[in-house]
C-alpha positions in Angstrom: -12.9 49.7 -18.4 -14.1 50.2 -21.8 -11.8 51.3 -24.9 -13.1 52.9 -28.2 -11.6 53.8 -31.6 -13.1 57.3 -32.6 -13.2 58.4 -36.3 -13.8 61.3 -38.4 -13.4 62.2 -41.8 -15.6 64.3 -44.9 -17.1 62.2 -47.4 -14.9 62.5 -50.4 -17.0 63.8 -53.8 -16.4 60.0 -54.8 -18.9 58.7 -52.7 -21.1 61.2 -53.4 -25.1 59.2 -53.3 -23.6 56.1 -51.6 -26.0 54.7 -48.7 -24.0 55.1 -45.4 -23.2 51.8 -44.6 -21.6 51.6 -47.9 -19.4 54.5 -47.4 -18.5 53.6 -43.8 -17.2 50.6 -45.2 -15.0 52.3 -48.3 -13.2 55.2 -45.6 -12.9 53.1 -43.1 -12.0 49.5 -43.9 -15.0 47.8 -42.1 -17.6 44.7 -43.7 -20.5 46.5 -44.1 -22.1 44.2 -41.6 -19.7 45.8 -39.5 -21.0 48.9 -40.4 -24.7 48.4 -40.0 -23.9 47.3 -36.8 -22.3 50.4 -35.3 -25.1 52.8 -36.8 -27.7 50.1 -35.5 -26.0 50.8 -31.7 -26.2 55.1 -32.4 -22.7 54.8 -32.6 -22.3 56.4 -35.8 -23.5 60.6 -36.2 -23.4 62.4 -40.1 -23.1 66.0 -39.3 -23.9 65.6 -36.5 -27.1 63.9 -36.1 -27.9 59.8 -36.0 -28.4 58.1 -39.3 -29.4 55.0 -40.6 -27.7 52.6 -42.8 -29.8 53.2 -46.0 -29.3 57.1 -45.5 -27.3 58.6 -48.6 -24.1 60.9 -47.9 -23.2 64.0 -49.7 -20.0 65.1 -49.7 -17.9 67.0 -47.6 -20.8 65.9 -44.8 -18.4 65.0 -41.4 -19.0 61.2 -41.2 -18.2 60.4 -37.3 -18.0 56.8 -36.3 -16.8 54.9 -32.5 -15.9 52.2 -32.8 -15.2 50.2 -29.8 -12.3 48.1 -28.8 -13.4 44.5 -28.5 -11.2 42.9 -25.1 -11.0 39.1 -25.8 -12.7 37.5 -22.9 -9.9 35.4 -22.3 -6.9 37.6 -22.3 -4.7 37.3 -19.0 -4.6 41.1 -17.7 -1.2 41.6 -16.0 -2.4 43.5 -12.1 -1.1 42.6 -8.9 -4.6 41.6 -6.7 -4.9 42.7 -3.1 -5.2 40.0 -0.4 -3.4 36.8 -2.6 -0.4 35.0 -0.6 2.7 33.8 -1.7 3.1 30.2 0.4 5.9 28.9 -0.8 8.0 29.6 -4.0 10.6 28.0 -6.0 12.1 27.1 -9.6 8.6 24.8 -10.0 6.2 25.8 -8.6 4.5 28.7 -6.0 2.0 28.0 -3.7 -0.7 30.6 -2.6 -3.3 31.4 -0.4 -6.0 32.6 -3.2 -8.6 34.9 -1.3 -12.7 35.5 -1.9 -13.6 36.8 -5.0 -10.7 35.8 -7.3 -10.9 33.4 -10.1 -8.3 31.4 -10.9 -8.4 32.7 -14.8 -9.9 34.6 -17.1 -13.2 33.1 -18.3 -16.0 34.8 -20.0 -18.4 36.4 -18.6 -15.3 37.0 -15.7 -14.3 40.5 -15.5 -12.6 40.3 -12.2 -9.2 39.9 -10.9 -7.4 36.3 -11.6 -4.3 34.3 -10.6 -2.6 34.1 -13.5 -3.4 38.2 -13.5 -2.0 38.3 -10.4 1.3 36.6 -11.4 2.2 38.4 -14.5 2.0 41.5 -12.7 3.9 40.1 -9.7 6.5 39.2 -12.1 6.3 35.4 -11.7 7.2 33.3 -14.8 4.7 30.5 -15.3 4.9 27.4 -17.2 3.5 27.9 -20.9 1.6 24.6 -21.0 -2.0 24.6 -21.5 -4.3 27.3 -22.9 -3.3 30.5 -22.8 -5.1 31.9 -20.5 -4.7 29.1 -17.5 -0.9 28.6 -18.3 0.9 26.4 -15.6 -2.7 25.8 -13.8 -3.5 22.0 -12.9 -6.3 22.9 -9.9 -8.5 25.4 -9.8 -10.7 27.0 -6.9 -13.9 28.2 -7.3 -14.2 32.3 -7.2 -16.1 32.1 -3.7 -13.7 29.5 -2.1 -10.7 30.2 -0.3 -7.7 28.8 -0.1 -4.7 27.3 -0.5 -3.4 25.7 -4.1 -0.6 25.5 -6.3 0.4 27.1 -10.1 3.4 25.5 -11.8 6.5 27.4 -13.1 8.4 24.9 -15.1 7.1 22.9 -17.9 8.3 20.0 -16.5 6.8 20.7 -13.2 3.9 21.2 -15.0 3.5 17.8 -16.7 4.5 16.2 -13.1 1.9 17.6 -11.0 -0.8 17.9 -14.0 -0.6 13.7 -13.8 -0.7 13.4 -10.0 -4.1 15.4 -10.2 -5.4 13.8 -13.1 -4.3 10.2 -11.3 -5.5 11.3 -7.9 -2.1 11.2 -5.9 -2.4 14.9 -4.7 -3.7 15.6 -0.9 -6.7 17.7 -0.6 -8.2 19.0 1.8 -10.8 21.1 2.8 -12.9 22.8 5.7 -16.3 23.3 5.2 -19.1 24.5 7.5 -22.8 22.8 6.5 -25.9 22.8 7.8 -27.2 20.3 10.2 -25.7 17.1 11.1 -24.8 14.8 8.5 -25.8 11.1 9.1 -23.4 9.5 9.3 -20.6 11.6 10.7 -18.5 10.3 9.1 -18.8 9.0 5.3 -17.7 8.7 1.7 -20.5 10.3 -1.2 -20.0 8.2 -4.1 -22.8 10.2 -6.9 -21.8 11.1 -10.3 -22.1 15.0 -11.2 -22.8 16.7 -14.5 -23.7 20.4 -15.2 -27.3 21.1 -14.0 -30.2 21.1 -17.4 -31.8 24.0 -15.8 -29.0 26.6 -15.4 -26.1 26.0 -16.6 -24.4 27.7 -14.1 -24.8 25.0 -11.2 -24.0 21.3 -11.2 -26.1 18.2 -9.8 -26.1 14.7 -9.1 -27.0 13.1 -11.9 -27.3 9.5 -13.4 -24.7 9.6 -16.4 -22.2 12.5 -14.9 -18.7 12.1 -14.4 -18.0 10.0 -11.3 -17.1 11.9 -8.2 -15.7 10.7 -4.8 -15.9 13.1 -1.8 -15.2 11.5 1.9 -16.2 13.6 4.8 -15.8 13.7 8.8 -17.2 16.0 11.3 -14.5 18.2 13.5 -17.3 19.7 15.5 -20.9 19.4 15.6 -23.1 22.8 17.0 -26.4 23.3 17.7 -27.1 24.6 13.8 -24.6 23.6 11.8 -21.3 20.8 11.7 -17.7 22.0 10.9 -16.4 19.6 8.7 -13.0 18.4 7.1 -13.6 17.0 3.6 -10.9 15.1 1.4 -11.2 14.6 -2.7 -10.9 12.3 -4.4 -11.8 13.6 -7.9 -11.7 17.1 -8.4 -15.2 18.2 -10.4 -16.8 21.5 -10.3 -18.8 22.5 -7.2 -18.3 19.0 -6.4 -17.9 19.9 -2.2 -20.9 22.2 -2.7 -22.9 19.6 -5.3 -22.6 16.9 -2.9 -23.1 18.1 0.5 -26.5 20.1 -1.0 -27.8 16.4 -2.5 -27.4 15.0 1.6 -29.8 17.8 2.0 -26.5 19.8 4.5 -25.6 22.6 1.6 -22.2 24.9 3.0 -23.5 27.5 5.1 -24.0 30.6 2.9 -24.5 28.8 -0.4 -27.6 29.9 -2.2 -26.6 28.7 -5.1 -27.5 25.4 -3.5 -29.9 25.2 -1.2 -28.4 26.7 1.9 -31.1 28.7 4.0 -30.5 32.8 3.3 -31.6 33.4 6.9 -29.1 31.2 8.4 -26.4 32.7 6.5 -27.6 36.3 7.7 -27.6 35.4 11.6 -23.9 33.9 11.0 -22.7 36.6 9.3 -21.7 34.5 6.6 -22.2 36.6 2.7 -20.7 33.1 0.7 -20.0 29.6 1.2 -18.3 28.2 3.6 -15.8 26.3 2.4 -11.9 26.7 2.8 -9.4 25.1 0.9 -6.8 24.1 4.4 -3.9 21.8 2.9 -2.7 20.8 0.0 0.0 17.9 0.1 1.9 16.0 -3.2 5.3 14.9 -3.9 7.5 17.8 -5.6 7.7 17.6 -9.0 11.6 18.4 -8.7 12.9 16.8 -5.8 10.2 14.1 -5.3 10.3 14.8 -1.8 6.4 14.8 -0.1 5.4 18.2 0.2 2.4 20.2 2.3 0.7 23.5 2.5 -1.9 24.8 4.6 -3.9 28.1 4.7 -5.4 29.1 7.5 -9.4 30.5 7.8 -9.8 33.9 6.6 -11.2 36.0 8.8 -14.6 36.4 7.4 -14.8 32.8 7.7 -13.1 32.1 11.4 -15.7 34.5 12.3 -18.5 33.5 11.2 -17.8 30.0 12.9 -17.0 31.9 16.3 -20.8 33.1 15.8 -22.1 29.6 15.2 -20.5 28.0 18.5 -21.6 30.9 20.5 -24.8 29.7 19.0 -24.4 26.7 21.1 
């Protein structure tokens, strides 16, 4: 919801003959640049009509200004998000089941719900380590990817798990339904990933990119698609999606990375078929190995059944 600050004042005698932008600056405490911007955006009226920055004001004229309140795109907005499930919770960590359509933390260009906003709205106190918009966050899932993830509540847990993810000692297991049948049916993709040179919202396998390693095995082979179990050795943005697309077997429904829209429509897949099913690591406080799982959400389960039935 956009917010704005409405102000209205008569022009004092002392500003008679001043330019509108100059009068605004003195009357409302704005810079002349800011005043000129508001005038250009038709947010200023002089005696009930629009005005130009170089117009002159007369004493007693009513100067009305609507000043939009600038919202910090990285500010955490506390709100309970429907669909986020709490799998496990103690003093050190909270493990959640993230639904599709929820970002992990705020970012420029994203105005939808976030995991950190949900935790704040639900009364969870999480670690303050890390940038303000992603405090306590040691891993991320794409907005369009669902599944299990861990957030740290204590500073010690944040330090330990951040280090564990950095040194690749966390077991991250995903299930993906991809188009066709990968050859071989089980393998490792070791290919560097970098931002796509032609589209900054995408990534691609490129020489000079960051080292990226994905292990996969085929669980089910169907007529048009395969269900894979995927283990990430590294954790690059869009890694599974990029690597499977590079193999010419994109995730079903992943139109960003080359999936067939006709096939996606046939199997009623409205997002990439990719789910974080399992997460295992040494608990930062106890040192014991813990493992958490997330079942397929209803939309992915239904589409998989449709794919199976098409054999």
